[in-house]
Kinemage of the C-alpha trace (Angstrom):
@kinemage 1
@onewidth
@group {chain A} dominant
@subgroup {mainchain}
@vectorlist {calphas} color= white
{ca met a 1} P -176.395 -123.540 -18.092
{ca asn a 2} L -173.564 -121.950 -20.141
{ca asp a 3} L -172.199 -125.451 -21.077
{ca leu a 4} L -175.291 -126.126 -23.110
{ca asn a 5} L -174.159 -125.659 -26.692
{ca ile a 6} L -177.183 -123.975 -28.355
{ca val a 7} L -177.247 -123.095 -32.237
{ca phe a 8} L -180.101 -120.733 -33.278
{ca ala a 9} L -181.675 -120.457 -36.795
{ca gly a 10} L -184.197 -117.705 -37.875
{ca ser a 11} L -184.504 -114.921 -40.153
{ca pro a 12} L -187.487 -112.261 -39.736
{ca gln a 13} L -188.215 -110.008 -36.850
{ca phe a 14} L -190.319 -112.789 -35.115
{ca ala a 15} L -187.092 -114.944 -34.754
{ca ala a 16} L -184.969 -111.855 -33.882
{ca gln a 17} L -187.383 -111.177 -30.837
{ca ile a 18} L -186.708 -114.585 -29.662
{ca leu a 19} L -182.937 -114.509 -30.304
{ca ala a 20} L -182.689 -111.173 -28.370
{ca asp a 21} L -184.351 -112.790 -25.361
{ca leu a 22} L -181.847 -115.728 -25.625
{ca phe a 23} L -178.840 -113.396 -25.643
{ca asp a 24} L -180.281 -111.864 -22.480
{ca ser a 25} L -180.592 -115.122 -20.767
{ca pro a 26} L -178.085 -117.981 -19.610
{ca cys a 27} L -179.136 -119.821 -22.824
{ca ser a 28} L -177.135 -117.479 -25.212
{ca pro a 29} L -176.421 -119.332 -28.520
{ca ile a 30} L -172.816 -119.995 -29.724
{ca ala a 31} L -173.751 -119.635 -33.381
{ca val a 32} L -176.638 -118.323 -35.549
{ca tyr a 33} L -177.827 -119.682 -38.819
{ca thr a 34} L -180.005 -117.318 -41.123
{ca gln a 35} L -180.888 -116.784 -44.623
{ca pro a 36} L -178.414 -115.079 -46.964
{ca asp a 37} L -178.687 -111.372 -47.336
{ca arg a 38} L -181.329 -110.017 -49.777
{ca arg a 39} L -181.611 -106.955 -52.009
{ca gln a 40} L -183.934 -104.508 -50.501
{ca gly a 41} L -185.153 -100.898 -50.948
{ca arg a 42} L -185.118 -98.767 -54.126
{ca gly a 43} L -181.357 -99.183 -54.457
{ca arg a 44} L -181.695 -102.928 -54.382
{ca arg a 45} L -178.660 -103.203 -52.243
{ca leu a 46} L -177.886 -106.300 -50.310
{ca ala a 47} L -178.962 -106.057 -46.645
{ca pro a 48} L -178.939 -108.268 -43.593
{ca asn a 49} L -182.255 -109.655 -42.143
{ca pro a 50} L -183.037 -108.793 -38.547
{ca val a 51} L -181.481 -112.007 -37.140
{ca lys a 52} L -178.279 -111.408 -38.739
{ca ser a 53} L -178.109 -107.712 -37.634
{ca leu a 54} L -178.676 -108.867 -34.213
{ca ala a 55} L -176.127 -111.522 -34.247
{ca leu a 56} L -173.550 -109.093 -35.579
{ca glu a 57} L -174.215 -106.874 -32.494
{ca his a 58} L -173.481 -109.762 -30.205
{ca his a 59} L -170.333 -111.020 -32.144
{ca val a 60} L -171.434 -114.575 -32.454
{ca ala a 61} L -170.525 -116.940 -35.410
{ca ile a 62} L -172.970 -116.468 -38.298
{ca glu a 63} L -173.758 -119.076 -40.900
{ca gln a 64} L -175.802 -118.364 -44.162
{ca pro a 65} L -175.849 -121.418 -46.199
{ca val a 66} L -178.076 -121.526 -49.315
{ca ser a 67} L -178.958 -125.051 -48.676
{ca leu a 68} L -178.618 -127.640 -45.769
{ca arg a 69} L -178.845 -130.570 -48.171
{ca asn a 70} L -175.066 -131.267 -48.609
{ca asn a 71} L -172.190 -132.714 -46.603
{ca arg a 72} L -170.585 -129.464 -46.059
{ca ala a 73} L -173.535 -128.063 -44.241
{ca val a 74} L -173.503 -131.138 -41.979
{ca glu a 75} L -169.846 -130.836 -41.242
{ca arg a 76} L -170.239 -127.076 -40.525
{ca leu a 77} L -172.930 -127.780 -37.886
{ca glu a 78} L -171.093 -130.684 -36.423
{ca ala a 79} L -168.070 -128.408 -35.808
{ca tyr a 80} L -170.189 -126.535 -33.393
{ca gln a 81} L -170.923 -129.700 -31.299
{ca pro a 82} L -174.440 -128.585 -30.593
{ca asp a 83} L -176.663 -129.946 -27.867
{ca leu a 84} L -179.673 -128.285 -29.307
{ca phe a 85} L -180.595 -126.593 -32.564
{ca val a 86} L -183.388 -123.963 -31.882
{ca val a 87} L -185.295 -122.975 -35.067
{ca ala a 88} L -187.708 -120.014 -35.462
{ca ala a 89} L -189.036 -119.080 -38.836
{ca tyr a 90} L -185.650 -119.918 -40.464
{ca gly a 91} L -186.946 -120.482 -43.955
{ca leu a 92} L -184.822 -123.499 -44.980
{ca ile a 93} L -185.916 -127.177 -44.613
{ca leu a 94} L -183.729 -129.231 -42.083
{ca pro a 95} L -183.022 -132.627 -43.793
{ca pro a 96} L -182.641 -135.734 -41.786
{ca ala a 97} L -178.740 -135.417 -41.723
{ca ile a 98} L -179.110 -132.055 -40.046
{ca leu a 99} L -181.735 -133.115 -37.619
{ca ala a 100} L -179.413 -135.979 -36.481
{ca val a 101} L -176.392 -133.705 -35.496
{ca pro a 102} L -177.597 -131.982 -32.172
{ca thr a 103} L -177.296 -134.213 -29.094
{ca tyr a 104} L -180.972 -133.571 -27.997
{ca gly a 105} L -182.291 -132.850 -31.391
{ca cys a 106} L -183.827 -129.764 -32.939
{ca leu a 107} L -186.540 -127.505 -31.391
{ca asn a 108} L -188.936 -125.390 -33.495
{ca val a 109} L -190.713 -122.197 -32.236
{ca his a 110} L -193.785 -122.377 -34.387
{ca ala a 111} L -196.301 -119.526 -34.482
{ca ser a 112} L -199.457 -121.470 -34.400
{ca leu a 113} L -201.580 -123.962 -32.260
{ca leu a 114} L -200.297 -127.080 -33.960
{ca pro a 115} L -201.758 -128.986 -35.795
{ca arg a 116} L -203.517 -125.875 -37.127
{ca trp a 117} L -201.545 -124.017 -39.605
{ca arg a 118} L -198.397 -126.158 -40.151
{ca gly a 119} L -196.240 -124.495 -42.704
{ca ala a 120} L -194.577 -121.386 -43.903
{ca ala a 121} L -197.109 -118.518 -43.164
{ca pro a 122} L -199.056 -119.514 -40.021
{ca ile a 123} L -199.546 -115.837 -38.837
{ca glu a 124} L -200.822 -114.498 -42.300
{ca arg a 125} L -203.064 -117.529 -42.726
{ca ala a 126} L -204.557 -117.392 -39.326
{ca ile a 127} L -205.684 -113.697 -39.854
{ca met a 128} L -206.875 -114.344 -43.332
{ca ala a 129} L -209.065 -117.388 -42.143
{ca gly a 130} L -210.692 -115.006 -39.406
{ca asp a 131} L -209.318 -117.027 -36.559
{ca thr a 132} L -210.146 -115.614 -33.235
{ca glu a 133} L -207.023 -117.050 -31.538
{ca thr a 134} L -203.551 -118.391 -32.248
{ca gly a 135} L -200.581 -119.061 -30.359
{ca val a 136} L -197.027 -120.593 -30.162
{ca cys a 137} L -195.812 -124.175 -29.922
{ca ile a 138} L -192.347 -125.363 -28.917
{ca met a 139} L -191.936 -128.561 -31.040
{ca lys a 140} L -189.388 -131.281 -31.406
{ca met a 141} L -188.458 -131.361 -35.129
{ca glu a 142} L -188.779 -134.429 -37.189
{ca glu a 143} L -188.903 -135.076 -40.919
{ca gly a 144} L -192.446 -134.078 -41.505
{ca leu a 145} L -193.662 -130.592 -41.964
{ca asp a 146} L -194.242 -129.294 -38.513
{ca thr a 147} L -195.509 -132.765 -37.464
{ca gly a 148} L -193.315 -133.315 -34.269
{ca pro a 149} L -194.510 -133.685 -30.873
{ca val a 150} L -195.099 -130.461 -28.706
{ca tyr a 151} L -193.460 -129.703 -25.522
{ca ala a 152} L -195.511 -126.448 -24.709
{ca arg a 153} L -197.950 -124.089 -26.089
{ca ser a 154} L -199.322 -120.523 -25.327
{ca val a 155} L -202.576 -119.108 -26.679
{ca thr a 156} L -203.094 -115.613 -27.897
{ca pro a 157} L -206.151 -113.915 -29.032
{ca ile a 158} L -206.514 -112.428 -32.611
{ca asn a 159} L -208.306 -108.968 -32.343
{ca glu a 160} L -209.781 -107.227 -35.525
{ca pro a 161} L -208.379 -105.327 -37.221
{ca ala a 162} L -205.410 -107.745 -36.914
{ca asp a 163} L -202.032 -106.316 -37.026
{ca pro a 164} L -199.533 -108.923 -38.093
{ca thr a 165} L -196.467 -107.144 -36.872
{ca ala a 166} L -197.902 -106.638 -33.380
{ca leu a 167} L -199.221 -110.175 -33.339
{ca ala a 168} L -195.693 -111.636 -34.418
{ca lys a 169} L -194.241 -109.740 -31.430
{ca gln a 170} L -196.827 -110.914 -28.950
{ca leu a 171} L -196.312 -114.581 -30.057
{ca ala a 172} L -192.542 -114.285 -29.850
{ca cys a 173} L -192.715 -112.742 -26.479
{ca ser a 174} L -195.006 -115.492 -25.268
{ca ala a 175} L -192.679 -118.206 -26.685
{ca thr a 176} L -189.570 -116.878 -24.652
{ca pro a 177} L -190.511 -118.415 -21.198
{ca leu a 178} L -191.653 -121.598 -22.704
{ca leu a 179} L -188.462 -122.128 -24.646
{ca leu a 180} L -186.246 -121.067 -21.634
{ca asp a 181} L -188.022 -123.681 -19.507
{ca ile a 182} L -187.363 -126.462 -21.958
{ca leu a 183} L -183.746 -125.257 -22.451
{ca thr a 184} L -183.269 -125.273 -18.646
{ca gln a 185} L -184.513 -128.818 -18.447
{ca tyr a 186} L -182.080 -129.991 -21.090
{ca ala a 187} L -179.250 -128.255 -19.320
{ca leu a 188} L -180.036 -130.118 -16.220
{ca cys a 189} L -180.260 -133.320 -18.320
{ca lys a 190} L -176.758 -132.682 -19.626
{ca ala a 191} L -175.412 -131.813 -16.175
{ca asp a 192} L -176.672 -134.977 -14.688
{ca pro a 193} L -178.056 -137.561 -17.079
{ca thr a 194} L -180.217 -139.081 -14.458
{ca asn a 195} L -182.345 -135.955 -14.840
{ca pro a 196} L -185.224 -136.720 -17.324
{ca pro a 197} L -185.543 -134.595 -20.515
{ca pro a 198} L -188.658 -132.413 -20.869
{ca lys a 199} L -191.900 -134.199 -21.784
{ca his a 200} L -193.605 -133.683 -24.951
{ca thr a 201} L -196.958 -134.647 -26.483
{ca gln a 202} L -197.930 -136.028 -29.910
{ca gln a 203} L -200.053 -133.763 -31.928
{ca ser a 204} L -203.601 -134.476 -32.520
{ca gly a 205} L -204.561 -136.130 -35.992
{ca cys a 206} L -207.605 -133.936 -36.054
{ca gly a 207} L -207.774 -130.223 -37.243
{ca ile a 208} L -204.685 -130.283 -39.340
{ca thr a 209} L -204.442 -127.254 -41.734
{ca tyr a 210} L -201.531 -125.978 -43.720
{ca ala a 211} L -200.273 -122.450 -43.920
{ca ala a 212} L -198.827 -122.265 -47.556
{ca lys a 213} L -196.249 -119.763 -48.430
{ca ile a 214} L -197.594 -116.299 -49.450
{ca thr a 215} L -197.237 -116.037 -53.393
{ca ala a 216} L -197.838 -113.236 -55.716
{ca ala a 217} L -201.393 -114.575 -56.427
{ca asp a 218} L -202.176 -114.107 -52.810
{ca arg a 219} L -201.414 -110.327 -53.165
{ca asn a 220} L -204.319 -109.691 -55.516
{ca pro a 221} L -207.605 -108.848 -53.968
{ca asp a 222} L -210.772 -110.811 -55.328
{ca trp a 223} L -213.263 -108.120 -55.431
{ca his a 224} L -216.063 -110.824 -55.903
{ca met a 225} L -215.289 -111.875 -52.225
{ca pro a 226} L -217.075 -110.167 -49.259
{ca ala a 227} L -215.512 -107.088 -48.113
{ca gln a 228} L -214.715 -108.629 -44.630
{ca leu a 229} L -212.664 -111.297 -46.245
{ca thr a 230} L -210.688 -108.845 -48.380
{ca ala a 231} L -210.155 -106.672 -45.321
{ca arg a 232} L -208.635 -109.687 -43.507
{ca lys a 233} L -206.369 -110.335 -46.460
{ca val a 234} L -205.200 -106.648 -46.653
{ca gln a 235} L -204.447 -106.858 -42.871
{ca ala a 236} L -202.701 -110.218 -42.837
{ca leu a 237} L -200.358 -109.236 -45.752
{ca ser a 238} L -199.649 -105.507 -44.751
{ca ala a 239} L -196.417 -106.182 -42.967
{ca arg a 240} L -194.318 -107.885 -45.627
{ca gln a 241} L -196.130 -108.526 -48.812
{ca pro a 242} L -199.121 -105.992 -49.061
{ca val a 243} L -202.165 -106.475 -51.271
{ca arg a 244} L -201.425 -104.462 -54.499
{ca val a 245} L -203.620 -103.245 -57.429
{ca thr a 246} L -203.506 -100.924 -60.311
{ca val a 247} L -205.492 -98.047 -61.707
{ca asp a 248} L -204.405 -95.928 -64.620
{ca gln a 249} L -201.037 -97.629 -64.755
{ca thr a 250} L -200.185 -96.753 -61.268
{ca thr a 251} L -199.776 -99.435 -58.594
{ca leu a 252} L -201.126 -99.044 -55.076
{ca gln a 253} L -200.361 -101.042 -51.865
{ca leu a 254} L -203.501 -101.511 -49.623
{ca leu a 255} L -202.276 -101.506 -45.994
{ca thr a 256} L -205.191 -101.008 -43.664
{ca ala a 257} L -208.896 -101.978 -44.392
{ca ser a 258} L -212.122 -102.911 -42.966
{ca ala a 259} L -215.750 -103.749 -43.999
{ca ala a 260} L -217.486 -100.407 -44.399
{ca thr a 261} L -220.902 -99.581 -43.189
{ca met a 262} L -221.726 -98.052 -46.582
{ca ser a 263} L -224.439 -99.759 -48.476
{ca ser a 264} L -223.474 -102.012 -51.330
{ca thr a 265} L -224.195 -100.901 -54.981
{ca asp a 266} L -224.794 -102.358 -58.405
{ca gln a 267} L -221.378 -101.183 -59.657
{ca pro a 268} L -218.928 -103.861 -60.743
{ca pro a 269} L -216.606 -105.284 -57.946
{ca gly a 270} L -213.385 -103.389 -57.762
{ca thr a 271} L -214.999 -100.026 -58.617
{ca ile a 272} L -214.100 -96.971 -56.449
{ca leu a 273} L -217.437 -95.720 -55.074
{ca gln a 274} L -216.175 -92.877 -52.867
{ca phe a 275} L -212.769 -91.262 -51.823
{ca asp a 276} L -212.551 -88.736 -49.038
{ca lys a 277} L -210.511 -88.066 -45.912
{ca thr a 278} L -212.373 -90.870 -44.114
{ca gly a 279} L -211.320 -93.489 -46.473
{ca leu a 280} L -211.261 -95.203 -50.001
{ca tyr a 281} L -214.464 -97.060 -50.481
{ca ile a 282} L -214.406 -100.060 -52.986
{ca gln a 283} L -217.253 -102.136 -54.166
{ca cys a 284} L -216.875 -105.864 -53.338
{ca ala a 285} L -219.334 -108.669 -54.020
{ca thr a 286} L -222.251 -107.578 -51.859
{ca ser a 287} L -220.557 -105.133 -49.474
{ca val a 288} L -217.925 -102.349 -49.403
{ca leu a 289} L -214.284 -102.202 -48.367
{ca gln a 290} L -212.999 -99.140 -46.633
{ca val a 291} L -209.303 -98.585 -47.002
{ca ser a 292} L -207.801 -96.322 -44.495
{ca gln a 293} L -204.050 -96.614 -45.178
{ca leu a 294} L -202.353 -97.131 -48.413
{ca lys a 295} L -199.089 -96.576 -50.499
{ca val a 296} L -198.807 -95.268 -53.998
{ca glu a 297} L -195.850 -96.596 -55.710
{ca lys a 298} L -194.682 -93.459 -57.249
{ca gly a 299} L -192.611 -90.441 -55.986
{ca lys a 300} L -191.391 -91.208 -52.396
{ca gly a 301} L -193.784 -94.060 -52.004
{ca thr a 302} L -194.553 -93.162 -48.397
{ca val a 303} L -197.344 -94.766 -46.359
{ca leu a 304} L -200.406 -92.403 -46.447
{ca ser a 305} L -203.504 -92.168 -44.210
{ca ala a 306} L -206.683 -91.734 -46.199
{ca ser a 307} L -206.689 -88.008 -45.491
{ca ala a 308} L -203.180 -87.651 -46.850
{ca ala a 309} L -203.918 -89.723 -49.794
{ca phe a 310} L -207.010 -87.844 -50.628
{ca asn a 311} L -205.000 -84.554 -50.573
{ca gly a 312} L -202.485 -85.847 -53.131
{ca tyr a 313} L -204.354 -88.396 -55.242
{ca ala a 314} L -208.026 -87.378 -55.546
{ca asp a 315} L -207.981 -87.472 -59.278
{ca leu a 316} L -206.119 -90.655 -59.625
{ca leu a 317} L -208.603 -92.513 -57.127
{ca ala a 318} L -211.819 -90.653 -58.411
{ca pro a 319} L -215.159 -92.436 -58.047
{ca gly a 320} L -216.138 -94.600 -60.890
{ca lys a 321} L -212.500 -95.914 -61.632
{ca leu a 322} L -211.972 -99.566 -61.534
{ca phe a 323} L -209.035 -101.367 -59.717
{ca his a 324} L -207.242 -104.149 -61.649
{ca pro a 325} L -204.854 -106.814 -60.164
{ca leu a 326} L -201.275 -106.203 -60.725
{ca ser a 327} L -200.844 -108.906 -63.297
{ca ser a 328} L -203.375 -107.123 -65.451
{ca asn a 329} L -202.748 -103.463 -66.296
{ca pro a 330} L -204.941 -102.521 -68.994
{ca leu a 331} L -205.057 -99.077 -70.734
{ca gly a 332} L -208.171 -96.966 -69.964
{ca ser a 333} L -208.832 -98.487 -66.494
{ca thr a 334} L -211.742 -96.035 -65.813
{ca his a 335} L -215.192 -97.374 -65.494
{ca gln a 336} L -218.201 -95.067 -65.664
{ca gly a 337} L -220.838 -96.164 -63.387
{ca ala a 338} L -224.421 -96.406 -64.608
């Protein structure tokens, strides 16, 4: 098995979980590709992502190209003489010249049940859509966006309230045995070319959806939507790009939310109806959102339960005030209810 040259590519924690499992198996990669270091935290210092941190611990070669669309990138990959290029939430498009380098091609560990949620943000989009299940697919990569044939898949239920961090870990863990089985079959194929490569199946042409990349616009709540839909958005984005709002020129991140049992009112959508130790209650279209965990972007900016937030910010979040999207921060953001 060790003579199968595997190069791995990924960036977030989802990919790091899969990489950790590969390091603990006979299929340890000889090199790791990952996104360049990004500035993080209040000090805006360059910091490695989870995949790079793990690769450093295991002392394997690390590549962090800004793009793969150049001859230099192709030459660097060719130098590793890869049999397989395994990709999991890498963040860069693999052009045809890169796809052609590995002997047996490129595999993608994709966090959805293809062809549903092809694209960049399958976990978040599945939660936002209210899907009751998702999963992982091990796919052979081709030029199209997540269009390649699928070797294996595993189904995972989505429970409400959905936790994207926990769900991503579940999906990564469920992907490992599928991936290792496929890698084992390719190793046997390399050792003896008379052994057949693993089988795969073309994706269905029905039920195709696209998981567009999360943008700044996605982070704004639409208070004219039902509370349940807003709650799903809050839950889906809580891990990496939380929903944000402003009140009295102060920015808040909404981290945990659900549709409240409280009766709807005739207050304008976005109005704070009630704030106590059980939650922050906000008027939506014809229902009420209950926020039970949030972060106020001032001071230490720590994550607060509703009880802790009430102890420190009862005046800031007083009933009658109106939330605004981050792109709009007007003066005098208080609304007096009728």
